ZAMARDO-151664 format. One line per field, with one value per atom (N, C-alpha, C): residue in one letter; x, y, z. Coordinates in pm, 1 decimal, always signed. Layout:
ZAMARDO-151664
residu <- (A ...)
px <- (X ...)
py <- (Y ...)
pz <- (Z ...)
end
This chain:
ZAMARDO-151664
residu <- (M M M A A A D D D G G G L L L A A A A A A I I I A A A L L L V V V G G G N N N I I I I I I Q Q Q F F F I I I S S S F F F G G G S S S A A A L L L L L L S S S K K K S S S R R R E E E I I I R R R Q Q Q S S S A A A S S S G G G L L L S S S S S S E E E L L L V V V D D D L L L E E E H H H V V V S S S K K K D D D I I I K K K R R R F F F S S S N N N Q Q Q L L L L L L T T T A A A Q Q Q Y Y Y G G G S S S P P P Q Q Q L L L H H H D D D I I I A A A K K K S S S C C C A A A A A A V V V A A A G G G E E E L L L S S S S S S A A A T T T T T T D D D I I I K K K K K K H H H D D D D D D N N N L L L S S S T T T K K K V V V P P P S S S K K K W W W Q Q Q S S S Y Y Y R R R K K K A A A L L L K K K C C C I I I W W W K K K K K K E E E Q Q Q I I I D D D E E E L L L K K K S S S R R R L L L V V V L L L L L L R R R D D D Q Q Q V V V S S S L L L H H H L L L L L L S S S D D D T T T R R R)
px <- (+1348.1 +1258.3 +1233.6 +1179.8 +1203.0 +1303.1 +1429.2 +1560.7 +1600.0 +1587.6 +1637.0 +1557.8 +1446.8 +1370.5 +1361.3 +1427.7 +1450.4 +1529.3 +1598.9 +1841.1 +1801.7 +1766.0 +1704.8 +1608.4 +1512.1 +1469.6 +1619.1 +1663.3 +1769.8 +1871.0 +1921.2 +2013.5 +1960.1 +1855.4 +1705.6 +1695.4 +1686.5 +1652.5 +1846.4 +2000.8 +2066.2 +2160.3 +2045.0 +2103.2 +2018.2 +1899.6 +1879.0 +1870.3 +1944.5 +2005.9 +2131.6 +2178.1 +2394.3 +2315.9 +2210.5 +2169.3 +2089.1 +2064.9 +1996.9 +2096.0 +2190.9 +2304.5 +2390.4 +2434.5 +2564.7 +2465.0 +2380.5 +2205.7 +2252.4 +2212.4 +2244.6 +2386.3 +2478.4 +2595.4 +2661.8 +2591.8 +2655.4 +2606.1 +2439.2 +2355.9 +2453.5 +2483.1 +2515.9 +2643.1 +2742.5 +2830.0 +2796.7 +2725.4 +2732.6 +2629.4 +2580.2 +2573.2 +2691.6 +2754.2 +2886.5 +2994.1 +2950.2 +3110.8 +3027.3 +2916.5 +2826.9 +2854.0 +2832.0 +2876.2 +2755.3 +2654.0 +2493.7 +2407.8 +2503.8 +2568.4 +2355.7 +2358.1 +2207.3 +2238.9 +2149.7 +2224.9 +2170.3 +2194.5 +2173.0 +1986.2 +2002.6 +1809.5 +1787.3 +1768.8 +1698.3 +1686.7 +1826.2 +1873.4 +1800.0 +1763.3 +1671.9 +1495.7 +1525.5 +1398.9 +1340.5 +1401.0 +1367.8 +1376.0 +1435.0 +1483.4 +1285.9 +1325.6 +1165.4 +1044.6 +1044.2 +909.7 +851.8 +981.9 +966.5 +913.5 +950.2 +946.0 +832.2 +766.8 +657.5 +513.6 +513.0 +466.1 +453.2 +582.1 +589.4 +511.0 +505.8 +440.7 +287.9 +259.1 +65.1 +112.0 +125.0 +26.5 +62.6 +86.8 +90.7 +17.4 -29.5 -182.4 -295.3 -271.6 -373.4 -436.7 -301.2 -354.7 -376.0 -343.0 -386.0 -466.3 -566.1 -713.9 -680.4 -650.4 -628.1 -667.2 -694.4 -730.7 -864.1 -878.1 -1067.5 -1022.2 -1163.8 -1123.0 -1059.4 -1083.2 -1020.3 -867.4 -777.4 -656.1 -654.8 -714.0 -737.7 -671.6 -833.5 -821.2 -685.4 -638.4 -496.5 -377.9 -408.2 -288.1 -261.5 -384.2 -431.1 -359.5 -350.0 -359.4 -173.1 -97.2 +39.4 +56.1 +18.9 +44.9 +58.2 -35.9 -66.8 +38.6 +66.5 +164.5 +340.0 +321.6 +457.4 +500.1 +402.3 +395.6 +441.0 +361.3 +382.2 +552.6 +589.9 +735.4 +839.0 +767.7 +910.6 +863.1 +777.9 +778.0 +828.2 +847.7 +933.2 +1066.6 +1152.4 +1266.9 +1333.8 +1208.5 +1254.1 +1263.4 +1192.3 +1185.5 +1281.4 +1361.8 +1508.6 +1638.2 +1578.0 +1721.3 +1686.5 +1608.4 +1529.6 +1622.3 +1733.9 +1883.6 +1952.5 +1944.3 +2060.1 +2052.8 +1967.1 +1951.8 +2063.5 +2131.6 +2194.7 +2300.3 +2427.3 +2518.0 +2548.6 +2686.3 +2766.8 +2869.6 +2873.9 +2949.6 +2886.5 +2935.6 +2806.3 +2836.5 +2983.5 +2967.1 +2872.4 +2859.1 +2790.0 +2804.5 +2832.2 +2890.7 +2858.5 +2975.9 +2904.7 +2765.4 +2751.2 +2623.4 +2528.6 +2525.3 +2412.2 +2414.4 +2508.9 +2533.4 +2406.6 +2458.8 +2381.6 +2218.4 +2231.9 +2015.5 +2030.2 +2011.0 +1957.4 +1965.3 +2064.7 +2039.2 +1973.0 +1924.3 +1872.2 +1684.2 +1679.5 +1498.3 +1530.8 +1611.2 +1602.3 +1540.9 +1591.1 +1576.8 +1389.3 +1344.8 +1273.8 +1158.9 +1166.3 +1090.4 +1099.1 +1174.8 +1159.4 +1063.1 +986.2 +856.5 +713.6 +746.4 +676.0 +670.8 +823.7 +888.7 +896.1 +886.5 +897.1 +692.2 +629.3 +460.5 +419.8 +544.4 +462.1 +542.6 +642.3 +675.5 +637.7 +559.6 +426.2 +401.0 +243.3 +140.3 +198.5 +294.8 +338.4 +374.9 +489.9 +425.9 +288.3 +186.0 +48.4 +10.0 +66.2 -51.1 +52.8 +159.6 +214.5 +206.2 +101.4 +96.6 -22.8 -147.0 -220.6 -217.2 -136.3 -135.8 -99.5 -24.1 +39.6 -45.1 -135.3 -243.4 -415.0 -391.8 -491.4 -434.4 -257.1 -187.3 -199.6 -143.4 -197.6 -339.8 -413.9 -519.2 -605.1 -567.7 -641.5 -538.0 -434.4 -354.1 -424.7 -514.2 -544.9 -658.5)
py <- (+384.5 +435.0 +321.6 +202.1 +95.4 +112.8 +47.0 +93.3 +186.6 +272.3 +372.3 +422.0 +384.4 +340.1 +222.1 +135.5 +21.1 +69.3 +175.4 +208.0 +259.4 +392.6 +447.7 +399.8 +296.0 +193.5 +116.5 +42.3 -17.5 +80.7 +241.4 +323.3 +351.4 +404.6 +418.9 +284.3 +187.8 +100.2 +43.1 +80.4 +86.5 +135.1 +274.9 +410.4 +367.7 +258.8 +322.5 +149.2 +52.0 -45.0 -39.8 +133.1 +206.9 +272.1 +373.2 +424.9 +272.4 +190.1 +148.3 +58.6 -4.0 -31.0 +56.5 +148.4 +292.0 +294.6 +332.3 +363.4 +209.2 +120.8 -8.1 -13.5 +18.8 -24.2 +177.2 +182.9 +289.3 +315.7 +268.7 +224.2 +77.9 -14.3 -98.4 -100.1 +34.4 +109.9 +198.6 +192.7 +351.9 +196.2 +132.8 +72.3 -64.6 -66.6 -175.0 -97.2 +51.2 +128.6 +240.7 +180.0 +238.9 +184.8 +279.0 +176.1 +96.3 +142.6 +32.4 -69.0 -49.7 -138.9 -42.0 +12.8 +25.9 +173.5 +204.2 +338.2 +451.9 +569.7 +714.8 +714.4 +695.5 +767.6 +708.0 +512.0 +455.4 +418.6 +533.4 +585.3 +668.8 +726.0 +871.6 +854.3 +751.4 +758.7 +642.7 +525.1 +516.1 +565.9 +628.0 +796.1 +894.4 +892.2 +979.2 +872.2 +767.1 +662.9 +658.6 +671.8 +695.9 +700.0 +867.3 +1035.0 +1048.0 +1037.0 +1049.8 +932.8 +834.8 +703.9 +801.8 +759.2 +871.0 +965.2 +1086.4 +1214.8 +1176.1 +1078.1 +1048.3 +997.0 +921.2 +845.4 +959.4 +1062.0 +1135.9 +1207.9 +1231.1 +1332.1 +1260.0 +1141.9 +1056.5 +1027.0 +1030.6 +987.3 +1126.2 +1223.7 +1416.1 +1414.0 +1473.2 +1562.7 +1668.5 +1690.2 +1804.0 +1802.9 +1908.8 +1888.8 +1871.4 +1863.8 +1851.5 +1709.9 +1717.2 +1539.3 +1484.3 +1617.7 +1618.1 +1574.6 +1624.6 +1592.3 +1502.2 +1410.6 +1359.3 +1221.7 +1248.0 +1158.3 +1194.6 +1259.6 +1312.3 +1242.8 +1257.2 +1156.5 +975.6 +946.1 +810.1 +788.5 +877.5 +816.2 +877.1 +961.6 +946.0 +853.4 +812.2 +694.5 +566.4 +546.4 +417.5 +470.6 +566.3 +560.0 +584.0 +615.0 +565.4 +426.5 +339.4 +224.1 +137.8 +149.9 +163.4 +93.2 +280.5 +287.8 +257.1 +259.0 +142.7 -1.1 -32.3 -215.4 -150.1 -151.4 -39.1 -94.4 -7.9 -15.6 -105.8 -159.0 -343.3 -428.9 -438.4 -558.6 -564.4 -409.5 -405.4 -449.7 -432.0 -455.2 -585.4 -724.7 -755.3 -893.3 -918.4 -1024.7 -958.5 -877.8 -806.9 -971.2 -980.0 -1062.5 -1181.3 -1231.6 -1348.1 -1314.3 -1139.8 -1140.4 -1133.4 -1168.7 -1193.8 -1151.9 -988.3 -877.1 -718.6 -630.6 -562.1 -451.0 -525.2 -463.5 -612.6 -554.3 -673.1 -743.7 -820.0 -866.8 -827.1 -825.4 -751.6 -816.4 -952.9 -1002.4 -904.3 -868.6 -892.4 -765.5 -657.2 -552.5 -478.5 -619.5 -535.5 -590.8 -726.6 -729.0 -600.6 -545.0 -481.4 -343.9 -296.2 -209.3 -230.2 -376.7 -365.9 -393.0 -381.7 -390.8 -257.4 -212.2 -27.8 +53.0 -28.3 +108.3 +9.0 -127.7 -171.0 -81.5 -35.7 -19.0 +154.2 +204.2 +315.0 +430.4 +354.1 +473.2 +439.9 +255.7 +293.9 +357.4 +370.1 +473.1 +579.3 +679.0 +815.5 +872.1 +731.4 +762.1 +812.2 +705.9 +744.7 +868.5 +896.1 +1004.6 +1134.6 +1089.6 +1234.1 +1211.4 +1109.3 +1112.2 +1147.5 +1157.1 +1183.3 +1377.7 +1403.4 +1550.0 +1643.8 +1548.9 +1617.7 +1615.6 +1471.3 +1494.3 +1587.3 +1587.7 +1700.5 +1810.1 +1862.9 +2007.2 +2076.2 +1958.2 +1946.9 +1901.5 +1816.1 +1826.6 +1956.7 +2089.7 +2192.8 +2314.1 +2281.9 +2351.8 +2334.6 +2218.2 +2209.9 +2233.9 +2240.6 +2317.4 +2443.2 +2485.7 +2621.1 +2727.0 +2655.2 +2703.6 +2649.3 +2571.6 +2531.9 +2651.7 +2662.6 +2773.3 +2932.4 +2906.4 +3111.7 +3073.8)
pz <- (-3853.3 -3717.4 -3635.3 -3660.5 -3563.2 -3479.1 -3548.0 -3532.2 -3422.1 -3385.9 -3425.3 -3198.8 -3238.4 -3075.4 -3035.8 -3049.1 -3003.9 -2908.0 -3034.6 -2971.7 -2844.3 -2872.6 -2749.7 -2587.7 -2608.5 -2496.2 -2447.5 -2551.8 -2503.2 -2404.2 -2441.6 -2377.6 -2239.8 -2205.9 -2113.0 -1959.2 -2057.0 -1983.3 -1903.9 -2004.4 -1955.6 -1872.9 -1852.1 -1778.9 -1601.4 -1644.8 -1545.6 -1398.9 -1545.2 -1457.1 -1394.2 -1466.9 -1409.1 -1208.3 -1321.2 -1182.5 -1050.8 -1063.9 -975.0 -897.0 -962.0 -891.3 -854.3 -894.0 -799.0 -655.1 -660.0 -548.2 -461.6 -520.3 -427.4 -377.9 -414.1 -419.7 -288.2 -332.6 -227.2 -80.5 -134.3 +12.0 +165.3 +34.4 +106.5 +173.5 +90.8 +138.0 +308.3 +244.5 +362.9 +522.2 +502.6 +568.7 +640.1 +577.9 +571.3 +669.1 +643.4 +728.9 +803.4 +831.2 +965.7 +1095.5 +1249.7 +1370.7 +1372.3 +1339.7 +1398.2 +1302.6 +1195.9 +1130.3 +1022.0 +1009.8 +965.5 +859.8 +776.7 +759.8 +792.7 +807.2 +920.6 +868.0 +743.0 +735.9 +841.8 +841.1 +870.8 +1078.1 +1102.3 +1250.8 +1267.5 +1185.6 +1205.1 +1267.6 +1143.5 +1139.1 +1224.0 +1284.0 +1424.2 +1540.1 +1561.7 +1650.2 +1637.3 +1517.6 +1512.8 +1528.9 +1454.4 +1483.9 +1648.3 +1731.5 +1881.9 +1948.4 +1939.7 +1949.7 +1911.5 +1802.0 +1752.2 +1875.3 +1829.8 +1949.2 +2059.5 +2138.3 +2231.5 +2292.2 +2156.4 +2239.3 +2205.6 +2111.9 +1994.5 +2185.9 +2213.0 +2339.2 +2463.3 +2480.4 +2586.4 +2562.8 +2456.3 +2382.5 +2398.1 +2344.2 +2416.1 +2545.7 +2670.0 +2774.8 +2855.7 +2813.1 +2834.6 +2827.5 +2950.0 +2927.7 +2823.7 +2758.7 +2684.5 +2521.3 +2488.7 +2322.3 +2284.9 +2197.0 +2095.5 +2065.6 +2062.2 +1995.1 +1847.7 +1796.2 +1637.2 +1729.5 +1788.1 +1779.5 +1864.7 +1971.0 +1898.1 +1888.6 +1812.2 +1637.9 +1545.4 +1533.1 +1521.5 +1570.2 +1676.9 +1793.1 +1733.7 +1706.4 +1728.9 +1586.7 +1477.2 +1363.9 +1317.0 +1451.9 +1460.4 +1445.0 +1591.4 +1647.6 +1542.6 +1489.7 +1398.5 +1291.1 +1224.8 +1101.6 +1198.9 +1247.6 +1322.3 +1349.0 +1414.8 +1439.8 +1274.1 +1155.0 +1106.9 +998.5 +1021.4 +976.7 +1082.2 +1170.1 +1275.2 +1248.0 +1188.3 +1106.7 +1007.0 +889.6 +750.3 +853.3 +927.9 +958.4 +1051.7 +1151.4 +1230.0 +1089.0 +970.5 +849.2 +773.3 +757.2 +717.4 +768.5 +940.8 +995.3 +1117.9 +1101.4 +1163.6 +1113.0 +1030.5 +1025.2 +1177.5 +1275.0 +1323.9 +1412.8 +1446.2 +1603.0 +1562.0 +1456.6 +1398.7 +1380.3 +1382.7 +1349.8 +1496.7 +1529.4 +1604.4 +1632.0 +1507.2 +1550.2 +1513.4 +1525.0 +1474.5 +1317.6 +1317.1 +1138.3 +1044.0 +977.8 +846.9 +766.9 +712.3 +604.9 +518.2 +400.1 +276.0 +207.2 +241.2 +191.6 +297.1 +370.2 +485.5 +458.6 +420.6 +419.0 +231.1 +98.1 +56.0 +52.0 +140.3 +121.1 +200.4 +300.7 +397.4 +271.8 +196.1 +128.7 -11.7 +0.8 -157.9 -20.2 +57.1 +134.1 +149.9 +150.2 +222.6 +25.9 -74.4 -193.0 -226.2 -203.7 -205.6 -142.8 -57.4 +96.8 +87.7 +15.5 -7.6 -62.4 -128.4 -199.5 -69.1 +2.2 +158.4 +270.9 +241.2 +402.4 +345.9 +203.7 +201.6 +188.4 +135.7 +242.3 +361.4 +427.7 +557.7 +621.1 +567.4 +605.3 +541.5 +419.7 +415.4 +482.8 +538.9 +611.5 +727.9 +841.0 +913.9 +920.2 +810.2 +803.9 +745.4 +711.7 +751.1 +848.0 +921.7 +1025.7 +1197.6 +1134.8 +1255.0 +1204.1 +1062.3 +1048.6 +1108.6 +1162.2 +1200.6 +1275.7 +1363.7 +1574.5 +1542.5 +1468.8 +1542.6 +1514.5 +1413.2 +1395.7 +1520.7 +1562.8 +1669.6 +1811.5 +1799.7 +1903.5 +1937.1 +1856.6 +1852.9 +1823.2 +1821.8 +1850.8 +1962.2 +2070.2 +2152.3 +2258.8 +2251.9 +2277.7 +2321.0 +2294.0 +2171.2 +2311.7)
end
């Protein structure tokens, strides 16, 4: 009985290792083949975080909206800043590159960082979705 459970655990670990390895290779290949040297998801996240920070700052400087809307806008700017920091941390070695195309090792390192930070980035994205919904709700209620 114990041998059967040990075999099942071993097979589970092997499957996890293969899954992690294939995700790492896939992400590394995507980074290496991209024009920017980053995955398309990171490029999109950079654009979105900059846009959210800009929009939040517009809401904060405008004399429009309730105090709650201003608090939500501050939270949006803070979370967008955290998201921007996370993406910057992944690509921070780009300054040392003499060419735009990263080497295989640099692509591998970036892919590994992407996988390690995936949970943090997903959590920040879900927080931004909640805050976006709140901003939309306040803007709709303020227009009535």
